[in-house]
mmCIF file of the N, C-alpha and C atoms, coordinates in Angstrom:
data_MODEL
# 
_entry.id   MODEL 
# 
loop_
_atom_site.group_PDB 
_atom_site.id 
_atom_site.type_symbol 
_atom_site.label_atom_id 
_atom_site.label_alt_id 
_atom_site.label_comp_id 
_atom_site.label_asym_id 
_atom_site.label_entity_id 
_atom_site.label_seq_id 
_atom_site.pdbx_PDB_ins_code 
_atom_site.Cartn_x 
_atom_site.Cartn_y 
_atom_site.Cartn_z 
_atom_site.occupancy 
_atom_site.B_iso_or_equiv 
_atom_site.pdbx_formal_charge 
_atom_site.auth_seq_id 
_atom_site.auth_comp_id 
_atom_site.auth_asym_id 
_atom_site.auth_atom_id 
_atom_site.pdbx_PDB_model_num 
ATOM 1   N N  . MET A 1 1  ? 27.807  35.123  24.927  1.00 0.00 ? 1  MET A N  1 
ATOM 2   C CA . MET A 1 1  ? 27.610  33.705  24.944  1.00 0.00 ? 1  MET A CA 1 
ATOM 3   C C  . MET A 1 1  ? 26.902  33.301  23.660  1.00 0.00 ? 1  MET A C  1 
ATOM 4   N N  . THR A 1 2  ? 27.435  32.315  22.978  1.00 0.00 ? 2  THR A N  1 
ATOM 5   C CA . THR A 1 2  ? 26.866  31.841  21.730  1.00 0.00 ? 2  THR A CA 1 
ATOM 6   C C  . THR A 1 2  ? 26.140  30.519  21.976  1.00 0.00 ? 2  THR A C  1 
ATOM 7   N N  . MET A 1 3  ? 24.893  30.467  21.493  1.00 0.00 ? 3  MET A N  1 
ATOM 8   C CA . MET A 1 3  ? 24.131  29.231  21.640  1.00 0.00 ? 3  MET A CA 1 
ATOM 9   C C  . MET A 1 3  ? 24.122  28.504  20.302  1.00 0.00 ? 3  MET A C  1 
ATOM 10  N N  . THR A 1 4  ? 24.399  27.244  20.341  1.00 0.00 ? 4  THR A N  1 
ATOM 11  C CA . THR A 1 4  ? 24.393  26.433  19.137  1.00 0.00 ? 4  THR A CA 1 
ATOM 12  C C  . THR A 1 4  ? 23.173  25.510  19.178  1.00 0.00 ? 4  THR A C  1 
ATOM 13  N N  . THR A 1 5  ? 22.413  25.565  18.113  1.00 0.00 ? 5  THR A N  1 
ATOM 14  C CA . THR A 1 5  ? 21.240  24.709  18.019  1.00 0.00 ? 5  THR A CA 1 
ATOM 15  C C  . THR A 1 5  ? 21.544  23.580  17.049  1.00 0.00 ? 5  THR A C  1 
ATOM 16  N N  . THR A 1 6  ? 21.368  22.371  17.509  1.00 0.00 ? 6  THR A N  1 
ATOM 17  C CA . THR A 1 6  ? 21.577  21.238  16.621  1.00 0.00 ? 6  THR A CA 1 
ATOM 18  C C  . THR A 1 6  ? 20.215  20.639  16.289  1.00 0.00 ? 6  THR A C  1 
ATOM 19  N N  . THR A 1 7  ? 20.046  20.370  15.036  1.00 0.00 ? 7  THR A N  1 
ATOM 20  C CA . THR A 1 7  ? 18.804  19.731  14.595  1.00 0.00 ? 7  THR A CA 1 
ATOM 21  C C  . THR A 1 7  ? 19.130  18.318  14.167  1.00 0.00 ? 7  THR A C  1 
ATOM 22  N N  . THR A 1 8  ? 18.315  17.428  14.584  1.00 0.00 ? 8  THR A N  1 
ATOM 23  C CA . THR A 1 8  ? 18.504  16.041  14.175  1.00 0.00 ? 8  THR A CA 1 
ATOM 24  C C  . THR A 1 8  ? 17.393  15.666  13.221  1.00 0.00 ? 8  THR A C  1 
ATOM 25  N N  . GLU A 1 9  ? 17.762  14.927  12.226  1.00 0.00 ? 9  GLU A N  1 
ATOM 26  C CA . GLU A 1 9  ? 16.773  14.470  11.249  1.00 0.00 ? 9  GLU A CA 1 
ATOM 27  C C  . GLU A 1 9  ? 15.995  13.309  11.841  1.00 0.00 ? 9  GLU A C  1 
ATOM 28  N N  . PRO A 1 10 ? 14.732  13.216  11.484  1.00 0.00 ? 10 PRO A N  1 
ATOM 29  C CA . PRO A 1 10 ? 13.954  12.081  11.994  1.00 0.00 ? 10 PRO A CA 1 
ATOM 30  C C  . PRO A 1 10 ? 14.507  10.766  11.446  1.00 0.00 ? 10 PRO A C  1 
ATOM 31  N N  . ALA A 1 11 ? 14.263  9.723   12.191  1.00 0.00 ? 11 ALA A N  1 
ATOM 32  C CA . ALA A 1 11 ? 14.723  8.405   11.755  1.00 0.00 ? 11 ALA A CA 1 
ATOM 33  C C  . ALA A 1 11 ? 14.048  8.049   10.441  1.00 0.00 ? 11 ALA A C  1 
ATOM 34  N N  . ARG A 1 12 ? 14.750  7.305   9.641   1.00 0.00 ? 12 ARG A N  1 
ATOM 35  C CA . ARG A 1 12 ? 14.226  6.884   8.348   1.00 0.00 ? 12 ARG A CA 1 
ATOM 36  C C  . ARG A 1 12 ? 13.001  5.995   8.556   1.00 0.00 ? 12 ARG A C  1 
ATOM 37  N N  . ALA A 1 13 ? 11.971  6.252   7.776   1.00 0.00 ? 13 ALA A N  1 
ATOM 38  C CA . ALA A 1 13 ? 10.739  5.473   7.889   1.00 0.00 ? 13 ALA A CA 1 
ATOM 39  C C  . ALA A 1 13 ? 10.976  4.039   7.435   1.00 0.00 ? 13 ALA A C  1 
ATOM 40  N N  . ARG A 1 14 ? 10.390  3.120   8.167   1.00 0.00 ? 14 ARG A N  1 
ATOM 41  C CA . ARG A 1 14 ? 10.491  1.716   7.806   1.00 0.00 ? 14 ARG A CA 1 
ATOM 42  C C  . ARG A 1 14 ? 9.222   1.302   7.089   1.00 0.00 ? 14 ARG A C  1 
ATOM 43  N N  . ALA A 1 15 ? 9.359   0.378   6.173   1.00 0.00 ? 15 ALA A N  1 
ATOM 44  C CA . ALA A 1 15 ? 8.201   -0.136  5.442   1.00 0.00 ? 15 ALA A CA 1 
ATOM 45  C C  . ALA A 1 15 ? 7.286   -0.884  6.407   1.00 0.00 ? 15 ALA A C  1 
ATOM 46  N N  . VAL A 1 16 ? 6.006   -0.638  6.280   1.00 0.00 ? 16 VAL A N  1 
ATOM 47  C CA . VAL A 1 16 ? 5.035   -1.305  7.140   1.00 0.00 ? 16 VAL A CA 1 
ATOM 48  C C  . VAL A 1 16 ? 4.638   -2.649  6.534   1.00 0.00 ? 16 VAL A C  1 
ATOM 49  N N  . LEU A 1 17 ? 4.538   -2.686  5.214   1.00 0.00 ? 17 LEU A N  1 
ATOM 50  C CA . LEU A 1 17 ? 4.134   -3.901  4.512   1.00 0.00 ? 17 LEU A CA 1 
ATOM 51  C C  . LEU A 1 17 ? 5.272   -4.394  3.627   1.00 0.00 ? 17 LEU A C  1 
ATOM 52  N N  . SER A 1 18 ? 5.408   -5.692  3.552   1.00 0.00 ? 18 SER A N  1 
ATOM 53  C CA . SER A 1 18 ? 6.420   -6.280  2.674   1.00 0.00 ? 18 SER A CA 1 
ATOM 54  C C  . SER A 1 18 ? 5.807   -6.531  1.293   1.00 0.00 ? 18 SER A C  1 
ATOM 55  N N  . ASN A 1 19 ? 6.650   -6.850  0.332   1.00 0.00 ? 19 ASN A N  1 
ATOM 56  C CA . ASN A 1 19 ? 6.158   -7.186  -1.008  1.00 0.00 ? 19 ASN A CA 1 
ATOM 57  C C  . ASN A 1 19 ? 5.229   -8.390  -0.956  1.00 0.00 ? 19 ASN A C  1 
ATOM 58  N N  . GLU A 1 20 ? 5.534   -9.328  -0.090  1.00 0.00 ? 20 GLU A N  1 
ATOM 59  C CA . GLU A 1 20 ? 4.677   -10.503 0.047   1.00 0.00 ? 20 GLU A CA 1 
ATOM 60  C C  . GLU A 1 20 ? 3.295   -10.102 0.574   1.00 0.00 ? 20 GLU A C  1 
ATOM 61  N N  . ASP A 1 21 ? 3.256   -9.128  1.475   1.00 0.00 ? 21 ASP A N  1 
ATOM 62  C CA . ASP A 1 21 ? 1.973   -8.632  1.986   1.00 0.00 ? 21 ASP A CA 1 
ATOM 63  C C  . ASP A 1 21 ? 1.135   -8.038  0.857   1.00 0.00 ? 21 ASP A C  1 
ATOM 64  N N  . PHE A 1 22 ? 1.772   -7.282  -0.023  1.00 0.00 ? 22 PHE A N  1 
ATOM 65  C CA . PHE A 1 22 ? 1.054   -6.694  -1.154  1.00 0.00 ? 22 PHE A CA 1 
ATOM 66  C C  . PHE A 1 22 ? 0.482   -7.787  -2.058  1.00 0.00 ? 22 PHE A C  1 
ATOM 67  N N  . LYS A 1 23 ? 1.256   -8.838  -2.259  1.00 0.00 ? 23 LYS A N  1 
ATOM 68  C CA . LYS A 1 23 ? 0.773   -9.942  -3.097  1.00 0.00 ? 23 LYS A CA 1 
ATOM 69  C C  . LYS A 1 23 ? -0.438  -10.619 -2.458  1.00 0.00 ? 23 LYS A C  1 
ATOM 70  N N  . LEU A 1 24 ? -0.380  -10.831 -1.141  1.00 0.00 ? 24 LEU A N  1 
ATOM 71  C CA . LEU A 1 24 ? -1.503  -11.448 -0.439  1.00 0.00 ? 24 LEU A CA 1 
ATOM 72  C C  . LEU A 1 24 ? -2.750  -10.561 -0.499  1.00 0.00 ? 24 LEU A C  1 
ATOM 73  N N  . LEU A 1 25 ? -2.556  -9.258  -0.290  1.00 0.00 ? 25 LEU A N  1 
ATOM 74  C CA . LEU A 1 25 ? -3.686  -8.339  -0.372  1.00 0.00 ? 25 LEU A CA 1 
ATOM 75  C C  . LEU A 1 25 ? -4.274  -8.306  -1.774  1.00 0.00 ? 25 LEU A C  1 
ATOM 76  N N  . GLN A 1 26 ? -3.410  -8.306  -2.776  1.00 0.00 ? 26 GLN A N  1 
ATOM 77  C CA . GLN A 1 26 ? -3.888  -8.283  -4.153  1.00 0.00 ? 26 GLN A CA 1 
ATOM 78  C C  . GLN A 1 26 ? -4.681  -9.551  -4.467  1.00 0.00 ? 26 GLN A C  1 
ATOM 79  N N  . GLU A 1 27 ? -4.220  -10.677 -3.978  1.00 0.00 ? 27 GLU A N  1 
ATOM 80  C CA . GLU A 1 27 ? -4.929  -11.942 -4.193  1.00 0.00 ? 27 GLU A CA 1 
ATOM 81  C C  . GLU A 1 27 ? -6.297  -11.918 -3.506  1.00 0.00 ? 27 GLU A C  1 
ATOM 82  N N  . ALA A 1 28 ? -6.364  -11.362 -2.302  1.00 0.00 ? 28 ALA A N  1 
ATOM 83  C CA . ALA A 1 28 ? -7.637  -11.271 -1.584  1.00 0.00 ? 28 ALA A CA 1 
ATOM 84  C C  . ALA A 1 28 ? -8.614  -10.351 -2.322  1.00 0.00 ? 28 ALA A C  1 
ATOM 85  N N  . VAL A 1 29 ? -8.107  -9.242  -2.847  1.00 0.00 ? 29 VAL A N  1 
ATOM 86  C CA . VAL A 1 29 ? -8.967  -8.314  -3.591  1.00 0.00 ? 29 VAL A CA 1 
ATOM 87  C C  . VAL A 1 29 ? -9.438  -8.965  -4.890  1.00 0.00 ? 29 VAL A C  1 
ATOM 88  N N  . ARG A 1 30 ? -8.561  -9.722  -5.549  1.00 0.00 ? 30 ARG A N  1 
ATOM 89  C CA . ARG A 1 30 ? -8.953  -10.428 -6.778  1.00 0.00 ? 30 ARG A CA 1 
ATOM 90  C C  . ARG A 1 30 ? -10.069 -11.426 -6.491  1.00 0.00 ? 30 ARG A C  1 
ATOM 91  N N  . TYR A 1 31 ? -9.939  -12.153 -5.400  1.00 0.00 ? 31 TYR A N  1 
ATOM 92  C CA . TYR A 1 31 ? -10.976 -13.111 -5.016  1.00 0.00 ? 31 TYR A CA 1 
ATOM 93  C C  . TYR A 1 31 ? -12.304 -12.390 -4.766  1.00 0.00 ? 31 TYR A C  1 
ATOM 94  N N  . TYR A 1 32 ? -12.237 -11.256 -4.067  1.00 0.00 ? 32 TYR A N  1 
ATOM 95  C CA . TYR A 1 32 ? -13.445 -10.473 -3.804  1.00 0.00 ? 32 TYR A CA 1 
ATOM 96  C C  . TYR A 1 32 ? -14.086 -10.018 -5.115  1.00 0.00 ? 32 TYR A C  1 
ATOM 97  N N  . LEU A 1 33 ? -13.267 -9.540  -6.039  1.00 0.00 ? 33 LEU A N  1 
ATOM 98  C CA . LEU A 1 33 ? -13.787 -9.061  -7.323  1.00 0.00 ? 33 LEU A CA 1 
ATOM 99  C C  . LEU A 1 33 ? -14.499 -10.165 -8.085  1.00 0.00 ? 33 LEU A C  1 
ATOM 100 N N  . GLN A 1 34 ? -13.937 -11.353 -8.061  1.00 0.00 ? 34 GLN A N  1 
ATOM 101 C CA . GLN A 1 34 ? -14.564 -12.470 -8.769  1.00 0.00 ? 34 GLN A CA 1 
ATOM 102 C C  . GLN A 1 34 ? -15.904 -12.846 -8.141  1.00 0.00 ? 34 GLN A C  1 
ATOM 103 N N  . ALA A 1 35 ? -15.998 -12.727 -6.820  1.00 0.00 ? 35 ALA A N  1 
ATOM 104 C CA . ALA A 1 35 ? -17.221 -13.114 -6.121  1.00 0.00 ? 35 ALA A CA 1 
ATOM 105 C C  . ALA A 1 35 ? -18.295 -12.021 -6.156  1.00 0.00 ? 35 ALA A C  1 
ATOM 106 N N  . HIS A 1 36 ? -17.895 -10.765 -6.410  1.00 0.00 ? 36 HIS A N  1 
ATOM 107 C CA . HIS A 1 36 ? -18.830 -9.641  -6.347  1.00 0.00 ? 36 HIS A CA 1 
ATOM 108 C C  . HIS A 1 36 ? -18.777 -8.782  -7.618  1.00 0.00 ? 36 HIS A C  1 
ATOM 109 N N  . GLN A 1 37 ? -18.796 -9.417  -8.761  1.00 0.00 ? 37 GLN A N  1 
ATOM 110 C CA . GLN A 1 37 ? -18.659 -8.689  -10.028 1.00 0.00 ? 37 GLN A CA 1 
ATOM 111 C C  . GLN A 1 37 ? -19.761 -7.669  -10.252 1.00 0.00 ? 37 GLN A C  1 
ATOM 112 N N  . ASP A 1 38 ? -20.962 -7.946  -9.770  1.00 0.00 ? 38 ASP A N  1 
ATOM 113 C CA . ASP A 1 38 ? -22.095 -7.059  -10.029 1.00 0.00 ? 38 ASP A CA 1 
ATOM 114 C C  . ASP A 1 38 ? -22.261 -5.966  -8.976  1.00 0.00 ? 38 ASP A C  1 
ATOM 115 N N  . ASP A 1 39 ? -21.428 -5.951  -7.983  1.00 0.00 ? 39 ASP A N  1 
ATOM 116 C CA . ASP A 1 39 ? -21.513 -4.952  -6.921  1.00 0.00 ? 39 ASP A CA 1 
ATOM 117 C C  . ASP A 1 39 ? -21.057 -3.594  -7.458  1.00 0.00 ? 39 ASP A C  1 
ATOM 118 N N  . PRO A 1 40 ? -21.837 -2.527  -7.225  1.00 0.00 ? 40 PRO A N  1 
ATOM 119 C CA . PRO A 1 40 ? -21.448 -1.203  -7.737  1.00 0.00 ? 40 PRO A CA 1 
ATOM 120 C C  . PRO A 1 40 ? -20.096 -0.706  -7.217  1.00 0.00 ? 40 PRO A C  1 
ATOM 121 N N  . ILE A 1 41 ? -19.692 -1.138  -6.033  1.00 0.00 ? 41 ILE A N  1 
ATOM 122 C CA . ILE A 1 41 ? -18.422 -0.680  -5.467  1.00 0.00 ? 41 ILE A CA 1 
ATOM 123 C C  . ILE A 1 41 ? -17.224 -1.445  -6.034  1.00 0.00 ? 41 ILE A C  1 
ATOM 124 N N  . SER A 1 42 ? -17.489 -2.461  -6.853  1.00 0.00 ? 42 SER A N  1 
ATOM 125 C CA . SER A 1 42 ? -16.402 -3.299  -7.356  1.00 0.00 ? 42 SER A CA 1 
ATOM 126 C C  . SER A 1 42 ? -15.387 -2.510  -8.189  1.00 0.00 ? 42 SER A C  1 
ATOM 127 N N  . SER A 1 43 ? -15.788 -1.395  -8.778  1.00 0.00 ? 43 SER A N  1 
ATOM 128 C CA . SER A 1 43 ? -14.822 -0.591  -9.544  1.00 0.00 ? 43 SER A CA 1 
ATOM 129 C C  . SER A 1 43 ? -13.746 -0.021  -8.633  1.00 0.00 ? 43 SER A C  1 
ATOM 130 N N  . LYS A 1 44 ? -14.113 0.312   -7.398  1.00 0.00 ? 44 LYS A N  1 
ATOM 131 C CA . LYS A 1 44 ? -13.114 0.809   -6.444  1.00 0.00 ? 44 LYS A CA 1 
ATOM 132 C C  . LYS A 1 44 ? -12.144 -0.299  -6.060  1.00 0.00 ? 44 LYS A C  1 
ATOM 133 N N  . TYR A 1 45 ? -12.671 -1.514  -5.906  1.00 0.00 ? 45 TYR A N  1 
ATOM 134 C CA . TYR A 1 45 ? -11.800 -2.649  -5.607  1.00 0.00 ? 45 TYR A CA 1 
ATOM 135 C C  . TYR A 1 45 ? -10.906 -2.981  -6.789  1.00 0.00 ? 45 TYR A C  1 
ATOM 136 N N  . SER A 1 46 ? -11.416 -2.800  -7.983  1.00 0.00 ? 46 SER A N  1 
ATOM 137 C CA . SER A 1 46 ? -10.607 -3.034  -9.170  1.00 0.00 ? 46 SER A CA 1 
ATOM 138 C C  . SER A 1 46 ? -9.429  -2.053  -9.219  1.00 0.00 ? 46 SER A C  1 
ATOM 139 N N  . ASN A 1 47 ? -9.699  -0.794  -8.902  1.00 0.00 ? 47 ASN A N  1 
ATOM 140 C CA . ASN A 1 47 ? -8.623  0.204   -8.861  1.00 0.00 ? 47 ASN A CA 1 
ATOM 141 C C  . ASN A 1 47 ? -7.600  -0.149  -7.793  1.00 0.00 ? 47 ASN A C  1 
ATOM 142 N N  . LEU A 1 48 ? -8.072  -0.598  -6.635  1.00 0.00 ? 48 LEU A N  1 
ATOM 143 C CA . LEU A 1 48 ? -7.172  -1.015  -5.563  1.00 0.00 ? 48 LEU A CA 1 
ATOM 144 C C  . LEU A 1 48 ? -6.311  -2.195  -6.012  1.00 0.00 ? 48 LEU A C  1 
ATOM 145 N N  . TYR A 1 49 ? -6.915  -3.139  -6.698  1.00 0.00 ? 49 TYR A N  1 
ATOM 146 C CA . TYR A 1 49 ? -6.194  -4.304  -7.202  1.00 0.00 ? 49 TYR A CA 1 
ATOM 147 C C  . TYR A 1 49 ? -5.028  -3.866  -8.091  1.00 0.00 ? 49 TYR A C  1 
ATOM 148 N N  . HIS A 1 50 ? -5.279  -2.921  -8.971  1.00 0.00 ? 50 HIS A N  1 
ATOM 149 C CA . HIS A 1 50 ? -4.225  -2.452  -9.883  1.00 0.00 ? 50 HIS A CA 1 
ATOM 150 C C  . HIS A 1 50 ? -3.167  -1.633  -9.147  1.00 0.00 ? 50 HIS A C  1 
ATOM 151 N N  . ARG A 1 51 ? -3.570  -0.849  -8.162  1.00 0.00 ? 51 ARG A N  1 
ATOM 152 C CA . ARG A 1 51 ? -2.581  -0.094  -7.378  1.00 0.00 ? 51 ARG A CA 1 
ATOM 153 C C  . ARG A 1 51 ? -1.684  -1.041  -6.588  1.00 0.00 ? 51 ARG A C  1 
ATOM 154 N N  . LEU A 1 52 ? -2.259  -2.100  -6.044  1.00 0.00 ? 52 LEU A N  1 
ATOM 155 C CA . LEU A 1 52 ? -1.448  -3.081  -5.329  1.00 0.00 ? 52 LEU A CA 1 
ATOM 156 C C  . LEU A 1 52 ? -0.456  -3.741  -6.275  1.00 0.00 ? 52 LEU A C  1 
ATOM 157 N N  . GLY A 1 53 ? -0.881  -4.005  -7.497  1.00 0.00 ? 53 GLY A N  1 
ATOM 158 C CA . GLY A 1 53 ? 0.020   -4.606  -8.483  1.00 0.00 ? 53 GLY A CA 1 
ATOM 159 C C  . GLY A 1 53 ? 1.186   -3.694  -8.817  1.00 0.00 ? 53 GLY A C  1 
ATOM 160 N N  . SER A 1 54 ? 0.915   -2.398  -8.918  1.00 0.00 ? 54 SER A N  1 
ATOM 161 C CA . SER A 1 54 ? 2.018   -1.469  -9.223  1.00 0.00 ? 54 SER A CA 1 
ATOM 162 C C  . SER A 1 54 ? 2.932   -1.295  -8.020  1.00 0.00 ? 54 SER A C  1 
ATOM 163 N N  . ALA A 1 55 ? 2.409   -1.459  -6.811  1.00 0.00 ? 55 ALA A N  1 
ATOM 164 C CA . ALA A 1 55 ? 3.238   -1.373  -5.616  1.00 0.00 ? 55 ALA A CA 1 
ATOM 165 C C  . ALA A 1 55 ? 4.191   -2.562  -5.525  1.00 0.00 ? 55 ALA A C  1 
ATOM 166 N N  . ILE A 1 56 ? 3.756   -3.701  -6.008  1.00 0.00 ? 56 ILE A N  1 
ATOM 167 C CA . ILE A 1 56 ? 4.601   -4.899  -5.973  1.00 0.00 ? 56 ILE A CA 1 
ATOM 168 C C  . ILE A 1 56 ? 5.805   -4.722  -6.891  1.00 0.00 ? 56 ILE A C  1 
ATOM 169 N N  . ARG A 1 57 ? 5.609   -4.070  -8.009  1.00 0.00 ? 57 ARG A N  1 
ATOM 170 C CA . ARG A 1 57 ? 6.690   -3.922  -9.008  1.00 0.00 ? 57 ARG A CA 1 
ATOM 171 C C  . ARG A 1 57 ? 7.735   -2.904  -8.593  1.00 0.00 ? 57 ARG A C  1 
ATOM 172 N N  . ARG A 1 58 ? 7.505   -2.144  -7.560  1.00 0.00 ? 58 ARG A N  1 
ATOM 173 C CA . ARG A 1 58 ? 8.490   -1.125  -7.133  1.00 0.00 ? 58 ARG A CA 1 
ATOM 174 C C  . ARG A 1 58 ? 9.689   -1.717  -6.482  1.00 0.00 ? 58 ARG A C  1 
# 
């Protein structure tokens, strides 16, 4: 008796966020950066702002 094993590929992942969502998030982070320029953590928000911008261009 021969057993045949079939493997199915997982369903294709769907995007969780739209390009418009990235733009809104980037705008919110920009607003935060302007309001908290002297905050030591602002460099992390600045990096996030730029990563969101590169995600929009994809």
